[in-house]
C-alpha positions, -999 to 999 in steps of 0.1 A, spaced: -121 -174 -486 -155 -171 -469 -163 -201 -448 -194 -209 -429 -186 -231 -399 -217 -249 -386 -214 -264 -351 -236 -292 -340 -249 -300 -306 -224 -326 -294 -197 -327 -267 -170 -326 -295 -181 -289 -301 -152 -278 -279 -127 -292 -304 -142 -270 -331 -128 -239 -314 -93 -252 -325 -106 -258 -360 -119 -222 -361 -85 -209 -351 -69 -229 -379 -92 -213 -404 -87 -177 -391 -50 -181 -388 -49 -192 -424 -65 -158 -433 -101 -170 -440 -132 -151 -431 -153 -174 -409 -190 -171 -399 -199 -195 -372 -234 -208 -370 -240 -230 -339 -272 -249 -334 -292 -240 -303 -280 -273 -288 -244 -264 -296 -246 -233 -275 -252 -256 -245 -216 -268 -249 -198 -237 -262 -213 -203 -259 -217 -177 -286 -191 -154 -269 -164 -180 -276 -173 -182 -313 -175 -144 -317 -142 -138 -300 -124 -164 -321 -140 -155 -354 -142 -118 -350 -178 -119 -364 -212 -118 -348 -228 -152 -341 -265 -162 -344 -285 -193 -350 -319 -176 -357 -334 -166 -391 -350 -136 -373 -317 -119 -364 -306 -92 -389 -336 -99 -411 -328 -70 -434 -296 -89 -445 -317 -120 -454 -290 -141 -437 -307 -174 -443 -302 -169 -480 -271 -147 -481 -247 -168 -460 -251 -199 -481 -249 -179 -514 -217 -161 -503 -199 -191 -487 -170 -206 -506 -171 -235 -482 -194 -248 -456 -180 -271 -429 -202 -288 -403 -184 -300 -372 -194 -319 -352 -220 -333 -376 -243 -351 -352 -268 -378 -361 -295 -352 -358 -278 -327 -381 -270 -354 -407 -307 -364 -407 -319 -328 -411 -295 -321 -439 -304 -353 -457 -341 -346 -455 -338 -309 -464 -352 -295 -432 -349 -258 -426 -358 -251 -390 -329 -228 -381 -302 -206 -396 -278 -235 -402 -301 -258 -420 -314 -229 -441 -278 -221 -450 -271 -257 -460 -300 -256 -484 -287 -224 -500 -250 -234 -502 -236 -231 -537 -200 -242 -528 -186 -274 -514 -199 -288 -481 -180 -309 -457 -195 -329 -428 -172 -341 -400 -194 -366 -380 -192 -372 -343 -215 -394 -323 -218 -427 -304 -206 -457 -324 -241 -473 -324 -256 -440 -338 -229 -439 -365 -235 -475 -375 -273 -473 -374 -289 -480 -408 -308 -446 -407 -275 -427 -402 -257 -447 -429 -286 -440 -453 -284 -403 -445 -247 -403 -451 -251 -420 -485 -278 -396 -494 -256 -366 -487 -226 -381 -505 -249 -389 -534 -258 -352 -536 -221 -342 -538 -214 -334 -501 -182 -347 -485 -188 -367 -454 -157 -378 -435 -155 -411 -417 -153 -404 -380 -121 -413 -361 -120 -443 -337 -112 -442 -301 -125 -432 -267 -159 -417 -267 -179 -399 -240 -178 -422 -210 -160 -455 -211 -171 -466 -246 -146 -468 -275 -151 -472 -313 -157 -453 -345 -175 -420 -337 -149 -396 -325 -146 -362 -342 -116 -362 -365 -88 -340 -351 -90 -303 -361 -59 -306 -383 -74 -335 -402 -107 -316 -408 -88 -285 -419 -67 -305 -444 -98 -322 -458 -116 -288 -461 -87 -273 -480 -84 -304 -502 -121 -302 -510 -119 -265 -520 -90 -274 -544 -111 -301 -561 -96 -331 -544 -120 -358 -534 -97 -386 -522 -91 -370 -488 -110 -395 -467 -91 -404 -435 -69 -433 -447 -67 -451 -413 -103 -445 -402 -115 -475 -382 -80 -489 -378 -61 -495 -346 -24 -486 -347 2 -494 -321 34 -473 -321 64 -477 -299 85 -446 -292 115 -434 -273 145 -453 -260 145 -483 -236 166 -482 -204 183 -513 -190 190 -509 -152 225 -517 -138 216 -508 -103 190 -486 -86 205 -454 -100 223 -463 -133 211 -477 -166 222 -484 -201 203 -462 -225 204 -445 -259 200 -411 -274 164 -415 -287 142 -385 -278 108 -401 -289 101 -372 -312 97 -394 -343 74 -418 -325 52 -390 -311 50 -374 -346 39 -408 -360 12 -410 -333 -1 -376 -342 -1 -384 -379 -19 -417 -373 -44 -401 -350 -51 -374 -376 -55 -401 -402 -85 -414 -382 -68 -443 -364 -72 -454 -328 -36 -450 -316 -19 -468 -288 16 -454 -279 40 -477 -261 62 -450 -246 97 -457 -234 119 -428 -222 109 -397 -242 120 -361 -240 86 -349 -254 51 -355 -240 27 -379 -256 1 -362 -278 -35 -359 -267 -61 -383 -281 -40 -414 -279 -37 -443 -254 -4 -443 -236 13 -474 -222 45 -465 -203 74 -490 -204 111 -488 -194 130 -519 -205 131 -539 -236 114 -568 -218 86 -546 -207 82 -532 -242 81 -568 -255 53 -577 -232 33 -545 -240 39 -550 -278 28 -586 -279 -4 -577 -260 -12 -547 -281 -7 -565 -314 -36 -588 -306 -61 -561 -318 -39 -539 -339 -42 -535 -377 -8 -518 -378 22 -521 -355 50 -495 -359 81 -503 -339 99 -469 -340 114 -471 -305 151 -475 -300 152 -508 -282 184 -519 -264 200 -549 -281 216 -560 -248 209 -557 -211 230 -564 -180 230 -601 -170 227 -591 -134 211 -560 -117 227 -549 -85 202 -543 -56 224 -516 -43 244 -488 -60 276 -500 -74 303 -482 -54 336 -469 -67 363 -478 -43 400 -476 -45 405 -510 -29 384 -529 -55 388 -538 -91 369 -521 -118 335 -537 -123 329 -560 -152 294 -558 -167 283 -589 -186 256 -583 -212 230 -606 -226 208 -603 -257 174 -588 -255 146 -606 -275 140 -594 -310 106 -579 -306 100 -569 -342 109 -604 -355 87 -620 -329 58 -599 -338 62 -609 -374 65 -646 -365 34 -645 -343 15 -627 -370 24 -652 -397 16 -682 -374 -19 -668 -366 -11 -662 -330 -20 -626 -332 -57 -633 -336 -83 -614 -356 -57 -588 -367 -36 -614 -384 -55 -610 -416 -38 -581 -433 -20 -568 -402 8 -545 -413 41 -544 -393 66 -516 -398 101 -517 -384 127 -489 -380 164 -493 -387 188 -468 -372 219 -477 -390 255 -466 -395 278 -478 -422 312 -494 -417 340 -511 -436 317 -541 -443 288 -522 -458 268 -490 -462 235 -481 -445 213 -493 -473 230 -527 -475 226 -533 -438 190 -521 -439 180 -544 -468 196 -574 -450 176 -565 -419 144 -563 -438 148 -598 -452 159 -611 -418 130 -595 -398 103 -601 -424 83 -570 -416 63 -554 -444 80 -520 -443 113 -509 -429 120 -472 -423 157 -466 -425 177 -436 -413 214 -429 -410 222 -421 -374 251 -406 -356 259 -383 -327 248 -353 -347 220 -370 -367 183 -379 -361 184 -384 -323 169 -354 -305 166 -334 -338 134 -319 -352 142 -331 -388 148 -364 -403 156 -381 -436 145 -417 -442 141 -443 -469 111 -466 -467 119 -502 -479 92 -527 -487 93 -564 -484 73 -566 -516 103 -553 -534 87 -521 -546 108 -490 -553 123 -475 -522 106 -442 -511 125 -413 -497 110 -388 -472 127 -359 -455 119 -327 -437 105 -322 -402 97 -353 -383 60 -344 -388 66 -343 -425 84 -377 -424 56 -392 -403 29 -379 -427 48 -397 -455 51 -429 -435 14 -429 -425 4 -422 -461 25 -452 -473 9 -474 -446 -26 -463 -458 -16 -473 -493 -2 -506 -483 -33 -515 -463 -54 -511 -494 -30 -534 -513 -24 -561 -488 -43 -594 -493 -50 -616 -463 -21 -638 -453 -24 -676 -450 
């Protein structure tokens, strides 16, 4: 497929190098057309090296090939990223001052804009009108992602992640039009990893959780356009870029972080493996093993039920603005026994906890924890048919985030 990749003059231009790599690795022929301003952020040498094609932004280069007409005619797809406020305005008003805007006027195939700009620019009536004009003409304009912008500001206006733009571009080429980022403008809090409960300065009670599923969920939510906050307990994998990370160790620390984060979260996903119990006392010094003393006896006390507390606070209106339609997702790592199977225990937990969705997996010493694959069943409090998802943890996360996006569009505000 022949793709024209137009690059606007915004700081997010550096991310487009990764998008270009995705296109070329998928076997597509890509011609990059940066605006003059874009070359202030990423030089033409980078685009030529990654695309394997010459790069120009002038209608006066290679005039004999009539590039300002040819490129648009030949392109199977035109992608503009970042689509700045200036570029959106020029495209909407049909300006043709450089090679990229000429190419847009000549494009016969689908056109995808991936906006990136400051929140106030994105929300300005002029920009909104330009977006609606472009959409009215058949162009696809993604909603920008939300999160940290240039400087200290946060809000909608971040360039969607390259993977998300790539997926949207491929969907557009195949005639799909329902690829808008399902969590654009939403704030999602995700807990990940396993908590550790200290016994003394060197020992702790822990579990086998690696954090891989929680990190995969953070990536999927980020790629779906959400502002993501990751509450990271002990993890064997690094947190992904583009998300806010809050480090915790114990269940009590996770509780404090989760209750604070829920105040402005549209979605809370409690995927961390939280210790049910903690030592009643923590020794200030290392517990010694001596022949002249008895074996130590460790008394455990219950940890608070964070998921249930989040649901109760949500339902009581304590959460705040996010209480209207806030979606809470729990995870159940279950094993069956002589009293019931995994599904029976999970369904009972769903009713007891009161969360909206419960993601259930069958765990064991050789299952789930630390693995790169997973198999889950998603149960809904509404009683809808259970949904199965399996594959890599990225595949499972994509299914969970897709289900969350669907549920958010179905949920009515709670009393």
